[in-house]
N, C-alpha and C positions, 0 to 999 in steps of 0.2 A: 877097774875098768872105767866105771862114770869118772874118776880122775882124767885118764886120758881122751874120753869125749868132752868133758869140756874144754882139752887144752886145742881139740880140734877143731871142733863147731866153734868154740868163740872166732878162732883170726876169722874161720872163713866167713859168717857174716859180717863181720868188722868188714873184710875185704869186698864185699858184694854192696853193701851199704855205699863205703867210696865208691865203687864204680858206678852205681845209681844216680851218686850225685853229679858224677862226673858226665853220666848220660844226658841228666838235667839240664847240663850247661850246655850241653852241646860240642863237647870235647868231639866227640864222633863223626861229627859233621861235617860239611866239605864247606870251609870259609869262605869267603871271597877279599883276593886279596886289596890292599887298601889302594887309595887311587879313586879314579873318574871312570867308571863305566858307561861307558853311552851303552844305550841302547838301540838296538837294530832299527834304522829308519830307511825311508822308499828312498830310490832314487831319484838325481834331479832330473826333473822331465820336463823343464820350461826355460825362460830366461831367468837371471838373476841382475841384483840390484843392491850396490855395496851401501854398507851405512855411511853416509855425508859428514864432515864438520865443516859447519857455515856458521860463517861469522857474522852475527845478527845483532841490531840496534838495541839495547838492554832497554825492553820498555819495564816502566816500575808505574804504580800505582799509589797514590796519597789519599786519605779522607780528608774531606774538604767543608765548608759550611758557604749555603749561598744566602749572600744576605743583600741588604740595598745598599745602592753607593752613596744616596745620602739620606743623610738619620740626623734629626733636629730632637733636641731635648727643648723643648718649650716651656721657659721659667723664668718670672718677673725679676725684672731689675729692683723693686723698692717692696719693703714687706708691707703686706697689708690681707683681710680677710676676705675667703674665696666665696664670692656672693655666687657664682653662674659657672657651671661649666657644660659648654653646647653639645658637647660629641662624647662617647663612647669609645669601649675597643673594638676596632671594627670599621668604625665609620670612615668614609670617604669626603675628604674637605677639597675645596678650589683654593688656588692663592688668594690671600687676602681675606678668607674667610671667617670670622669671629669663633673665637676655640671658648675663652673663658673671661670672665670679668671679675676684678678684684673691688673691694671697696673703696670708694675715693673721695666720700663726706668730707673726710679731714682735708684731705688737696683742693677742696673743691673751696674750702671757709680758707684758706689761704689765698687762695687767688683773689677772692674777693677784698682781704686783706691788703693783698699788693696793688689791685687795681686803685683801691682808695688810698693808699699812698704813693701810686703815682700821680692821680689825682691831687693831692695834697703838695706835689714837689711841682707840679705843671703850675700850678698857683703860684707858688714863692718863686718860681722861673719868671712867670711874667712880668711880678711885681720886681725884681730884682732887674729886671729888663730894661724897666720901664725909669727905676733910679738912674741906671745906667747912661740912659737918654737923656736924663733930666744935669747931671752931674758933666754933661758933656756937651752942653750948650751951656751951661754955666761957666766951664772951663774956655770956652771959645772968648767967651765977655770977661774971660780977667775976675770971675766972681766966686772961683772954687780953684780950690788951691791943687797942686799934683797929688797933693795925699788922697784928696776926696777922690779924687777921678780913679787912682791905682785903687783904694775900695770899693769902687762900686764893680769896677770892671771884671775885679776876684769876688765879688758876691756874684754877679751874673754868670760868671762861668762853674761855682759853684752849684749853682741853684739849675743850670743845664745837664752837670755831672749827676745831680742827684735823680733828676727827670729817667735819665739813660739808666740808669742803676735801676728805678723803678722800674721801668720797660726790659731788660733782662732778666729782671726777678720775675715780672710775671711770665716771660719764654720760658724760662726753666721751671717755676711750679706746671705750666703748661705740659710742658714735656713730661711732666713725674703725670701728670693727669691722663696722658696718651697712654703712659706703662699700666697701667692699669685695667686697659684691655690687651689681650691677648690675640695675635690675627696668625694664620697659618702662613710659612714662610714660600710655601710652595703648595702645589697639589700634588696630594698622596692618599694615606691613610693612615689612621690611630692604631698601633701596635700597644701602648700603655699609657695606662692611665692611673697617676701614683696619688692624687689625692680628689678630694669629694666638697663639694659645697657645704662650707663653715671651717673649713680647716686654715691653718694661717700659712699663707704663700711666703717665703723667704725667698730672698735674691739669691739664684743662682741653684735652687732647691726644684728640679725639673718637676710639674704636674701633667704633663703629656709627653708621649715621644711618637714623633711620625716621623713616617718615612716615606720614598719614593718610589713604589713597586714597578715602576716602568722602565729602569735601570737596576738591572742587578749583576751584582759581580761573585767569585768564588773565592775565599780566602784558605789557604792551606799551610802547610808548614812544612819546608820542604828540606833534606839533611843537604850537608854543605858540599857533599862530593858532587850533589844533583843540580845544586842551585848554580854551579855555573854553566849550565845550559839552559837557565832562565833569565831572557833579559829582556824589557819592553816592546814588546812587537811579538812576541813567539807566542805560538800558535800550542796549544795545550788542547788533548782530548778531555770531555767534558761529558760523566755517564750519571744521570740521574737515577737511583733506582727507584725512589717512588713513583717518579712519573715514566720509567722506561724509556727513557731520551738517551740520545750521545748525540752529541754536538759539538762543536770546535767553539774556542774561545782565544781571546789575545790576553797576554800578560801584560798587566797595566804599571804593577808595581812590584817591587823586590827590595825587601829590608837592608838597611847598607851595613847593621851588625845583626850576627845571632846570637841565639839566647843562648846567656850561659848557661843553662840548666839543662838543656834539652840538645844544645847544638845544631838547631834549626833553623832555618832563616822563611820568613813568613812572606808568600809569595800571593798576589790579588791579579784575578782574570777576569775582566769583564765579559758578560755572556751577551749574546744578540739578542736585540730588543724583541719584545714581542712574544717571550716565551711563559707558554703556561705555566710558570713555577714561585713556589711561595716561598718569602725567605725564611732563610731557618734549615730550608729546608737539606738531606746530608748530599753530600756528592761524592765522585770519585775523581781526581785529576789524576791523568795519565801523561806522562812524556817520557820520551829516549832517555837514556840515562849512560852514554857511551856504546861498548859494543861487548858482546859475549858471543862464545862458539857454543853452539848448538847442533846434536847430533839427528838428521834428517834421513826419512825416510818417504817413498809414495804411501800416501793414504788408502793406497787398495791395497798394501802388502798387511796390513795389520786388519785384525777379524774379533769378533769380541764374542766372548760365548760366556753367557750370562754376565757376573760381573770382572772377568777376566779378561784379559785383552796378547795376544799372543800371534806370532809369527810362525815362517817355515824358517830356519836358519839352517842355512847349507856348511857340513861341514863336512871335509873329506867325501866330497862328490856323495853325500847322502843328506837329506832333510828330518832335520829334527824340530820338533814344536820348541819353543825359548817365549815362557812368558817374560811382557813386559810391561812398563809402564810410559802412556802418551802424555802430553801435555798441551802444545798449543798447535791449531792447524794454520799452517800458512801456504797460503797460496797453493793448493793439492798436496803440500804437504805435511807430516804430523811431526812434532817434537819427541824425542824419545829420550825419556827422564832414565831411564834405568832399563837393566835387562841383555842391552845389548854395548859394544866398543866401535870405533870408528875403525872400520877396515873390512869389518864381518859382512860377509853376503848375505842377501835372503832372497828367495824365491819369490818370485812375481806370480799373480795369479793368472791361470791359465785359461777359462773358460766362465765366462760368465761372474769373474769377481771370485771364484774357488783355487785357490792356492794349491790345492792337490784332490785326487778325488774322494781322498778318504777321509774326509775333513767333515766335522760336525756343522750344521747348520743354526746357528743359533734363534732361538723362539723368544717372543715376548714373555716377561716374566723369570728369565733366566734360565730357561729349558732350553736341552737340544734333541733333535727329530730323534737322535739313538737314544734318549734316556726317557721318553712316556711310554709310560704303558699300552701295550696293543690292546684295541679295544675287544673282547670277543666278539664271536659271529652269533649270532640270535642262530638259533635252528628255522629254518622254514618253517610254517606251518604245514602239516598234511592235507594235501590236497583232497577233495571231498568226497566220498565214494558216490556214484550214481548208484540211483534206487532203481532194483527191477523191478 
């Protein structure tokens, strides 16, 4: 008897366990058939507009840097110890102003020696000229030979050449003496100071860097595919985020060859005069680069609910809510980046910009009117009972 009970209840328990697991897995529930099942929407109650494909200029932006149009590296032509630097970083200088001074004692000594040599050469030239006059007179009186005359004339010419050589030597030394004074080639400001008094100034090694802040330009590197649209004289839009400025600039230079590593071309554009912009500032350089096809809708068809953007899509005569992602705003139109296809129709808002009566209104902070909790009404205070 016990064996018979085990044989009966064992399979029944196993079958019950299988049925329980199947029920947990949803085997007895009604399943949704595969495919897209639309949610019932509202009927169309107003005008609609189609999503249009529109060709527009493809506008791109490239990072750039503001720089001075004129930059000078002030460096000595001759070696010498730096005695004085009269300016510092940020100093404003005028054209011709003294910037630095080098030691010139050795050059002045050479100048004095050259002046003494010139005096000796002039004395020798005077003696040679007197001898030549005397020999010429003797030669006319047939008291001197032709050989004596030729020697006297040659000595006179040699003395004159030595005088001229001494003068040129003095001029060269004076020119070197001028190089011990470094002057500003134009009015501007000092942006770098690379040496101090006591340092050794070497030819070609800059001591100061001077720029003209009144003439500014922006330089950037543009891809080869877009560089063909930029030629000298072309206008580009410049945005300076640090100054919150937007202005137009004119392309002045384009490189004749592309960079072999980045495959970009350097472009420079001159900024308008009188702008309060510091050289070295970051800038965006914008310019159209061919054409592109974009999807456009009227701005009033897109509403924002919190951080989401949605439209009322019309499909088979009914209105459905469709989330979208927008881009640029162009003349009352908004660019649709994703969520819609060309040719689909969207319902226009009816009254007050509302696309439908059941639309939720977005409030500051990402809340909607439907999601805000209702404030409970406070009980009214009891009316005072008059005393008898």
